Backbone as JSON, one array per atom type, in Angstrom:
{
  "sequence": "MEKIKISEKFTLGDFIEKPMRVYLNNMILNNEDLMFSVDILFKKADGAPLVGKIHLDIDAIVVNKSINKIKMPYSAKLTPRETFETTKAKYNDAQKLEFLRNLPEDITQAKTFITQEGKKTWKDITMPQNFNQIHSIEVKYLDKSGKAKTMSLSNFKQMLKATPYSLSDFTEINPTTFNTTKKELLNSLYIRIITD",
  "N": [[0.81, -1.33, -0.43], [1.63, 1.19, 1.38], [3.55, 1.85, -1.49], [1.88, 2.25, -3.23], [0.81, 4.79, -2.14], [2.9, 6.34, -3.41], [3.79, 6.63, -4.75], [3.86, 7.62, -8.44], [2.87, 8.01, -10.56], [-0.43, 7.32, -9.81], [-3.23, 8.41, -8.97], [-5.07, 8.17, -5.34], [-7.76, 8.66, -7.21], [-7.52, 7.89, -9.34], [-8.33, 4.73, -9.36], [-10.77, 4.82, -9.72], [-11.69, 6.45, -11.13], [-10.62, 6.39, -13.81], [-11.33, 4.75, -14.77], [-13.88, 4.52, -14.85], [-13.93, 7.43, -16.74], [-12.97, 5.66, -18.77], [-15.6, 4.12, -18.85], [-17.73, 6.03, -19.65], [-17.07, 7.63, -21.59], [-18.15, 5.71, -23.14], [-20.32, 5.53, -23.83], [-21.44, 7.24, -23.9], [-23.67, 9.57, -26.67], [-24.01, 10.64, -29.37], [-25.3, 12.77, -29.84], [-24.26, 13.85, -27.19], [-21.38, 15.31, -24.86], [-18.32, 14.81, -22.73], [-16.9, 15.76, -19.88], [-14.41, 16.23, -17.76], [-13.62, 16.08, -14.25], [-13.82, 18.41, -13.58], [-13.9, 21.79, -12.25], [-12.94, 24.92, -10.35], [-11.19, 27.43, -11.63], [-8.9, 30.12, -10.67], [-7.79, 32.71, -11.8], [-4.43, 34.66, -12.14], [-3.78, 38.72, -13.0], [-2.03, 38.3, -15.62], [-3.38, 37.02, -16.54], [-1.98, 33.61, -16.23], [-1.97, 30.47, -14.89], [-2.55, 30.83, -11.16], [-1.53, 28.6, -9.02], [-3.1, 25.65, -6.56], [-4.74, 23.91, -4.95], [-6.74, 21.45, -5.57], [-10.13, 22.65, -5.43], [-12.78, 22.14, -5.84], [-13.6, 19.88, -7.99], [-15.56, 18.37, -9.53], [-16.63, 14.95, -10.18], [-18.19, 14.1, -13.07], [-19.83, 15.5, -15.47], [-21.89, 14.97, -18.78], [-22.91, 16.34, -21.39], [-24.95, 17.62, -22.83], [-25.26, 18.18, -26.14], [-26.99, 20.1, -27.95], [-28.83, 21.03, -26.72], [-27.11, 22.86, -24.56], [-26.51, 22.1, -22.05], [-25.94, 20.49, -19.13], [-26.32, 17.02, -18.57], [-26.13, 15.15, -17.21], [-25.02, 14.44, -14.4], [-21.92, 13.07, -12.06], [-20.67, 11.56, -10.53], [-17.76, 9.92, -8.99], [-16.97, 7.53, -6.41], [-14.92, 4.75, -4.48], [-16.29, 3.83, -2.94], [-19.14, 3.05, -2.26], [-21.94, 4.19, -2.19], [-21.3, 6.79, -1.93], [-21.19, 9.31, -2.46], [-23.62, 10.32, -1.11], [-22.93, 11.37, 0.76], [-22.17, 13.67, 3.6], [-20.07, 16.38, 5.07], [-19.8, 19.43, 7.41], [-17.26, 20.55, 7.1], [-17.05, 20.37, 3.83], [-17.85, 20.66, 0.43], [-20.45, 18.98, 0.15], [-20.74, 17.02, -3.55], [-23.23, 18.14, -4.7], [-23.56, 21.13, -4.21], [-21.51, 21.55, -4.56], [-21.85, 22.29, -7.26], [-24.51, 24.17, -7.46], [-22.92, 26.19, -5.79], [-21.22, 27.43, -8.09], [-23.52, 27.98, -9.54], [-23.5, 30.31, -7.82], [-21.9, 32.16, -7.0], [-20.82, 34.72, -8.2], [-19.61, 37.07, -10.54], [-17.95, 38.64, -10.99], [-15.44, 40.15, -10.06], [-14.54, 40.8, -7.35], [-17.08, 40.41, -6.16], [-17.43, 38.27, -5.85], [-14.83, 37.33, -4.24], [-15.72, 38.27, -2.23], [-17.77, 35.97, -1.15], [-16.56, 33.92, -1.86], [-15.4, 34.37, 0.82], [-16.81, 34.57, 3.24], [-17.99, 31.96, 2.52], [-16.53, 30.42, 3.78], [-15.4, 27.57, 4.65], [-13.62, 24.72, 4.41], [-11.55, 24.39, 2.27], [-11.13, 26.28, 1.14], [-9.47, 27.29, 2.39], [-6.18, 28.23, 1.94], [-6.38, 29.35, -0.92], [-7.75, 32.09, 0.33], [-5.65, 32.69, 1.07], [-3.76, 36.09, 1.78], [-1.32, 36.03, 0.38], [-2.72, 34.68, -1.65], [-4.81, 35.24, -2.34], [-4.89, 37.91, -3.09], [-3.72, 38.11, -5.57], [-6.16, 37.13, -7.57], [-7.42, 37.6, -10.28], [-8.84, 36.69, -12.1], [-11.56, 34.85, -12.7], [-12.52, 31.54, -14.1], [-13.96, 27.86, -15.25], [-12.3, 24.88, -14.81], [-11.42, 21.85, -17.2], [-11.65, 17.96, -18.09], [-11.52, 17.0, -21.61], [-13.25, 14.47, -22.94], [-11.05, 12.98, -24.2], [-9.53, 13.76, -22.46], [-8.37, 16.42, -22.63], [-7.32, 19.4, -21.39], [-8.74, 21.86, -20.58], [-10.17, 25.12, -20.45], [-12.87, 26.75, -19.89], [-15.24, 29.92, -20.19], [-16.7, 31.1, -16.14], [-19.55, 32.4, -16.69], [-20.72, 31.18, -18.67], [-20.6, 28.48, -17.94], [-22.05, 28.81, -16.33], [-25.17, 28.99, -17.53], [-25.18, 26.57, -18.38], [-26.13, 24.9, -16.28], [-28.96, 23.2, -15.14], [-31.99, 25.33, -14.04], [-33.68, 25.15, -11.67], [-31.91, 23.92, -8.72], [-29.17, 22.49, -7.34], [-30.06, 18.88, -5.57], [-28.24, 16.17, -3.91], [-29.53, 13.88, -6.28], [-29.87, 14.29, -8.2], [-27.39, 13.27, -9.22], [-25.28, 10.53, -9.91], [-23.99, 8.15, -9.29], [-21.38, 6.61, -9.77], [-19.4, 3.92, -8.98], [-17.16, 0.7, -7.67], [-19.03, -1.14, -8.13], [-21.14, -0.7, -10.37], [-19.06, -1.77, -11.78], [-19.0, -4.44, -11.23], [-18.17, -5.78, -10.21], [-14.94, -4.91, -6.62], [-14.15, -2.66, -4.2], [-11.84, -3.28, -3.09], [-11.11, -5.69, -5.66], [-10.29, -3.35, -6.78], [-8.49, -1.91, -5.61], [-6.43, -3.72, -5.44], [-5.52, -4.67, -8.32], [-4.91, -2.24, -9.33], [-2.54, -2.05, -7.44], [-0.73, -3.46, -8.93], [-1.03, -3.73, -11.29], [1.16, -1.16, -10.9], [3.65, -2.71, -9.5], [4.36, -3.68, -11.46], [4.71, -1.88, -14.16]],
  "CA": [[-0.15, 0.03, -0.33], [3.17, 2.27, 0.6], [3.9, 1.68, -2.94], [0.59, 3.16, -3.81], [0.81, 5.67, -1.97], [4.01, 7.35, -3.37], [3.47, 6.6, -6.8], [3.97, 9.45, -9.02], [2.13, 7.62, -12.01], [-1.5, 6.75, -10.35], [-3.63, 8.75, -7.34], [-5.54, 7.2, -5.13], [-8.81, 8.36, -7.41], [-8.07, 7.03, -10.43], [-8.9, 3.86, -9.29], [-12.28, 4.35, -9.96], [-11.44, 7.53, -12.3], [-10.12, 6.22, -14.63], [-12.09, 3.35, -15.28], [-15.12, 6.07, -15.05], [-13.61, 7.74, -18.45], [-13.47, 5.23, -19.45], [-17.34, 4.26, -19.1], [-18.86, 6.92, -20.25], [-17.29, 7.34, -22.89], [-17.92, 4.26, -23.85], [-21.64, 5.65, -22.93], [-22.58, 8.88, -24.54], [-24.53, 9.44, -26.77], [-23.36, 11.87, -30.25], [-25.18, 14.22, -29.91], [-23.19, 14.37, -25.82], [-20.35, 15.53, -24.9], [-18.19, 14.59, -21.69], [-16.32, 17.21, -18.7], [-13.87, 15.5, -16.59], [-12.75, 16.69, -13.1], [-14.49, 19.99, -13.43], [-13.2, 22.76, -10.9], [-12.82, 26.4, -10.19], [-9.78, 27.98, -11.7], [-8.4, 31.21, -10.52], [-6.13, 33.68, -12.31], [-3.48, 36.08, -11.76], [-4.15, 39.31, -14.69], [-1.15, 38.3, -16.75], [-3.67, 35.07, -17.57], [-1.52, 32.61, -15.53], [-2.86, 31.07, -13.48], [-2.27, 30.56, -9.62], [-1.35, 27.08, -8.68], [-3.41, 25.28, -5.74], [-4.6, 22.42, -4.78], [-8.27, 21.02, -5.64], [-11.24, 23.1, -4.74], [-14.38, 21.91, -5.67], [-13.61, 18.62, -8.49], [-16.77, 17.58, -9.93], [-15.86, 14.27, -11.46], [-17.67, 13.95, -14.97], [-21.01, 16.1, -16.4], [-22.32, 14.64, -19.36], [-23.55, 18.01, -21.55], [-26.46, 17.61, -23.49], [-24.93, 19.81, -26.96], [-27.7, 20.45, -29.04], [-29.96, 22.86, -26.43], [-26.4, 23.22, -24.49], [-27.28, 21.51, -20.97], [-25.69, 19.1, -18.84], [-27.63, 15.6, -18.77], [-26.12, 14.15, -16.05], [-23.71, 15.22, -12.8], [-21.79, 11.87, -12.3], [-20.05, 10.89, -9.37], [-17.24, 8.27, -8.84], [-16.11, 6.93, -5.15], [-14.11, 3.95, -3.89], [-17.27, 3.08, -1.59], [-20.44, 2.8, -3.09], [-23.18, 5.7, -1.47], [-20.32, 7.3, -0.47], [-21.93, 10.68, -2.62], [-24.91, 11.02, -0.82], [-22.44, 11.35, 2.02], [-22.09, 15.13, 3.61], [-18.85, 17.34, 6.1], [-19.98, 20.64, 7.36], [-15.76, 20.98, 5.93], [-16.08, 20.72, 2.41], [-19.33, 20.2, -0.05], [-20.74, 17.16, -1.15], [-21.18, 17.35, -5.05], [-24.88, 19.1, -5.44], [-23.35, 21.64, -3.1], [-20.34, 22.33, -5.6], [-22.5, 22.82, -8.75], [-24.67, 25.73, -6.57], [-21.58, 26.88, -5.28], [-20.84, 27.4, -9.08], [-24.44, 28.88, -10.15], [-24.34, 31.56, -6.55], [-20.41, 32.73, -7.29], [-20.87, 36.04, -8.84], [-18.8, 36.95, -12.17], [-17.58, 40.28, -10.32], [-14.3, 39.0, -8.43], [-14.36, 40.99, -5.5], [-18.09, 40.18, -5.6], [-16.68, 36.55, -5.18], [-13.72, 37.09, -3.58], [-15.86, 38.33, -0.67], [-18.33, 35.32, -1.3], [-15.58, 33.18, -0.66], [-14.59, 33.82, 1.72], [-18.15, 33.91, 3.41], [-18.27, 30.67, 2.6], [-16.51, 29.37, 5.85], [-15.27, 25.86, 4.35], [-11.59, 24.27, 4.59], [-11.24, 24.13, 1.21], [-11.31, 27.43, -0.03], [-8.34, 27.85, 3.62], [-5.25, 28.4, 1.35], [-7.07, 30.28, -2.0], [-7.64, 32.79, 0.67], [-4.28, 33.77, 2.46], [-3.33, 37.19, 1.71], [-0.77, 36.6, -0.96], [-3.42, 34.28, -2.87], [-6.54, 35.84, -2.79], [-4.66, 39.37, -3.55], [-3.1, 38.15, -7.24], [-6.53, 36.29, -8.04], [-8.34, 38.59, -11.22], [-10.54, 36.27, -12.55], [-11.84, 32.95, -12.17], [-12.98, 30.61, -14.26], [-13.76, 26.6, -15.01], [-11.61, 24.25, -15.87], [-12.01, 20.92, -16.63], [-10.78, 17.84, -19.39], [-13.12, 17.24, -21.6], [-13.06, 13.42, -23.66], [-10.16, 12.11, -24.66], [-8.52, 13.96, -21.72], [-7.31, 17.73, -22.72], [-7.46, 20.25, -20.84], [-9.79, 23.35, -21.47], [-11.38, 25.89, -20.28], [-14.15, 28.22, -20.05], [-16.18, 31.1, -18.99], [-17.7, 31.16, -15.64], [-21.04, 32.74, -17.16], [-21.01, 30.43, -20.41], [-20.88, 27.31, -17.51], [-23.22, 28.72, -15.31], [-26.37, 28.42, -18.96], [-25.4, 25.0, -18.75], [-27.19, 24.14, -15.46], [-30.51, 23.96, -15.22], [-32.5, 26.13, -13.41], [-33.59, 24.52, -10.39], [-30.76, 24.09, -7.47], [-29.66, 20.73, -7.86], [-29.97, 18.06, -4.9], [-27.85, 14.82, -4.63], [-30.51, 12.94, -5.73], [-29.35, 15.19, -9.18], [-25.81, 13.0, -9.3], [-25.47, 8.97, -10.22], [-23.29, 7.68, -8.59], [-20.37, 5.47, -10.28], [-18.61, 3.23, -7.58], [-16.88, -0.38, -8.39], [-20.39, -2.38, -8.37], [-21.2, -0.74, -11.45], [-17.97, -2.35, -13.84], [-19.24, -5.31, -10.82], [-16.36, -6.06, -9.02], [-15.79, -4.63, -6.27], [-13.45, -1.77, -4.22], [-10.57, -4.57, -2.96], [-9.94, -5.84, -5.84], [-9.53, -1.93, -7.96], [-7.55, -1.36, -4.81], [-4.78, -5.2, -5.95], [-5.6, -4.01, -9.44], [-3.49, -0.82, -9.81], [-1.69, -1.91, -6.79], [-0.77, -5.14, -9.43], [0.47, -2.5, -12.34], [2.53, 0.0, -9.96], [4.19, -3.36, -9.15], [5.01, -4.28, -12.38], [5.1, -1.06, -14.92]],
  "C": [[1.23, 1.0, 0.07], [3.28, 3.07, -0.46], [3.19, 2.68, -3.42], [0.75, 4.53, -4.45], [1.92, 7.21, -2.95], [4.53, 7.13, -4.83], [3.21, 7.6, -7.43], [2.68, 9.69, -10.06], [0.66, 7.68, -11.19], [-2.26, 7.75, -8.96], [-5.28, 8.6, -7.15], [-7.57, 7.9, -6.45], [-8.73, 8.41, -8.83], [-8.08, 5.41, -10.44], [-10.16, 3.37, -9.39], [-12.15, 5.6, -11.02], [-11.54, 7.59, -13.19], [-10.8, 5.42, -15.53], [-13.62, 4.07, -15.71], [-15.15, 6.23, -16.2], [-14.3, 6.8, -18.94], [-15.61, 4.43, -20.25], [-18.29, 4.36, -19.61], [-18.62, 8.3, -21.19], [-17.37, 6.11, -23.85], [-19.79, 3.83, -24.27], [-22.87, 5.96, -24.3], [-23.39, 8.31, -25.81], [-24.37, 10.59, -27.96], [-23.44, 13.28, -30.06], [-24.9, 15.41, -28.5], [-21.93, 14.7, -25.74], [-20.04, 15.61, -23.16], [-17.25, 15.91, -20.11], [-16.28, 16.12, -17.96], [-13.49, 16.31, -15.77], [-13.25, 18.01, -13.39], [-13.98, 20.63, -11.84], [-12.93, 23.96, -11.24], [-11.5, 26.93, -10.59], [-9.41, 29.19, -11.32], [-7.27, 31.48, -11.69], [-5.84, 34.58, -11.57], [-4.14, 37.2, -13.65], [-2.75, 39.14, -14.71], [-2.26, 37.22, -16.85], [-2.91, 34.16, -17.25], [-1.92, 32.24, -14.16], [-3.63, 30.94, -12.37], [-2.93, 28.98, -9.05], [-2.24, 27.49, -7.14], [-3.68, 24.83, -5.83], [-6.11, 22.53, -5.34], [-9.37, 21.52, -5.02], [-12.48, 22.46, -5.14], [-14.25, 19.65, -6.74], [-14.85, 18.06, -8.75], [-16.24, 15.99, -10.19], [-16.67, 14.47, -13.0], [-19.58, 14.62, -14.69], [-20.51, 15.31, -18.15], [-23.16, 15.55, -20.43], [-24.27, 17.19, -22.98], [-26.03, 19.19, -25.31], [-25.91, 20.56, -27.82], [-28.77, 21.18, -28.78], [-27.85, 23.21, -25.05], [-26.4, 23.29, -22.47], [-26.53, 20.69, -20.6], [-26.95, 18.57, -18.28], [-27.57, 14.87, -17.43], [-24.37, 14.35, -16.03], [-23.3, 13.46, -12.59], [-20.81, 12.24, -11.14], [-19.42, 9.82, -9.01], [-16.55, 8.51, -7.4], [-15.74, 5.72, -5.48], [-16.17, 2.8, -3.77], [-19.11, 3.6, -1.59], [-21.63, 3.42, -1.92], [-21.89, 6.36, -0.59], [-21.13, 8.87, -0.81], [-22.77, 11.35, -2.31], [-23.91, 11.89, 1.21], [-22.66, 13.12, 2.31], [-21.07, 15.27, 5.13], [-19.55, 18.39, 6.03], [-18.42, 21.73, 6.64], [-15.97, 21.11, 4.63], [-17.71, 20.6, 1.51], [-19.48, 18.9, -0.86], [-20.96, 17.85, -2.91], [-22.6, 18.19, -5.54], [-24.27, 20.9, -4.81], [-22.07, 22.51, -4.62], [-20.91, 23.36, -6.86], [-23.3, 23.83, -8.54], [-23.53, 26.67, -5.71], [-20.99, 27.98, -6.71], [-21.71, 28.6, -9.77], [-24.0, 30.48, -9.05], [-23.18, 32.01, -6.88], [-20.8, 33.29, -8.08], [-19.03, 35.94, -9.98], [-18.27, 38.42, -11.92], [-17.1, 40.05, -9.7], [-14.27, 39.9, -7.47], [-15.81, 40.93, -5.15], [-17.89, 38.68, -5.65], [-15.86, 35.98, -4.99], [-14.49, 37.02, -1.89], [-17.61, 36.79, -0.4], [-17.98, 34.3, -0.72], [-15.34, 32.63, -0.05], [-16.23, 34.03, 3.0], [-18.51, 32.93, 3.66], [-18.26, 29.99, 3.87], [-15.53, 28.05, 5.36], [-13.91, 25.82, 3.72], [-11.43, 24.17, 3.18], [-11.96, 25.59, 0.55], [-9.93, 28.53, 1.52], [-7.19, 28.04, 2.38], [-5.35, 29.21, -0.26], [-6.82, 31.86, -0.63], [-6.38, 33.86, 1.49], [-4.33, 34.72, 1.74], [-2.23, 36.67, -0.24], [-1.42, 35.18, -1.76], [-4.45, 34.56, -3.27], [-6.16, 36.95, -3.68], [-4.15, 38.9, -5.23], [-4.81, 36.92, -8.06], [-7.9, 37.44, -8.7], [-9.02, 37.94, -12.21], [-10.6, 35.13, -12.34], [-13.24, 32.16, -13.09], [-13.26, 29.09, -14.55], [-13.14, 26.05, -15.9], [-11.66, 22.66, -15.64], [-11.25, 20.07, -17.74], [-11.92, 17.36, -20.06], [-12.37, 15.58, -21.82], [-12.49, 13.11, -23.97], [-8.55, 12.98, -23.25], [-7.34, 15.06, -21.41], [-7.62, 19.1, -22.17], [-7.69, 21.61, -21.23], [-10.33, 24.23, -20.11], [-12.83, 26.63, -19.93], [-15.15, 28.79, -19.56], [-16.95, 30.81, -17.05], [-19.53, 30.62, -15.92], [-21.48, 31.56, -18.33], [-21.3, 29.08, -19.32], [-22.59, 27.17, -16.39], [-25.2, 28.37, -15.97], [-26.07, 26.39, -18.86], [-26.16, 24.51, -17.5], [-28.38, 24.07, -15.71], [-31.12, 24.55, -14.05], [-33.16, 26.0, -12.3], [-32.3, 23.95, -9.53], [-31.35, 22.78, -7.21], [-29.33, 19.73, -6.09], [-29.15, 16.58, -5.21], [-28.29, 13.25, -5.55], [-30.24, 12.98, -8.26], [-28.48, 13.34, -10.11], [-26.12, 11.35, -9.16], [-23.59, 8.72, -9.63], [-22.0, 6.18, -9.26], [-19.24, 4.63, -9.22], [-18.79, 1.42, -8.05], [-17.8, -1.29, -8.73], [-20.22, -1.87, -9.48], [-20.13, -1.27, -12.49], [-17.6, -4.47, -12.38], [-17.74, -5.43, -10.52], [-15.81, -5.21, -7.84], [-13.94, -3.18, -5.43], [-12.29, -2.59, -3.9], [-10.22, -4.7, -3.95], [-9.68, -4.41, -6.69], [-8.16, -1.75, -6.89], [-6.16, -3.24, -5.58], [-5.09, -4.76, -7.16], [-4.66, -3.55, -10.29], [-2.28, -1.38, -8.57], [-0.52, -2.99, -7.88], [0.33, -3.99, -10.36], [0.92, -1.13, -11.85], [3.44, -1.41, -9.45], [5.14, -3.32, -10.65], [5.44, -3.31, -14.25], [6.77, -0.49, -14.69]]
}
């Protein structure tokens, strides 16, 4: 297990997120698109990204290209039903989408909104040396081929449904989706790490 933790080739999310990407790529229709690892992107005045940790990380979103709306958001979890657990310190998946919906596009108002959220996830970004450098906010994601892309916050908001998201709007991808168990996924990835 220690070798898994120190491996640079894999992250803990790879145990379920990589199989999820293959699964969803094989499942989408012609008029649909995919967004993986959807997150907030803070940018400096020169357009460079402000380096920071993952803040929201919505695992996957299927988009209906015909109407430019989210058809289905997905949550990838190693432990079944984990999508539906919540804590005060972090956002659950539905709260992540609602955060992006409610985040003001004006940067000054956005900074105020973030500080008022009081969530642990914003601890590093609200440090003065980082917070003072934020000039704009976008949404970053990986497309269906794994290429990093961005879009404006405004464009992302237009893709959201009109009513608030709840956890019941999410479909969870977990080991049972692939007819396996968490233990089998861990073992198979461990074997790939030590044999690569």
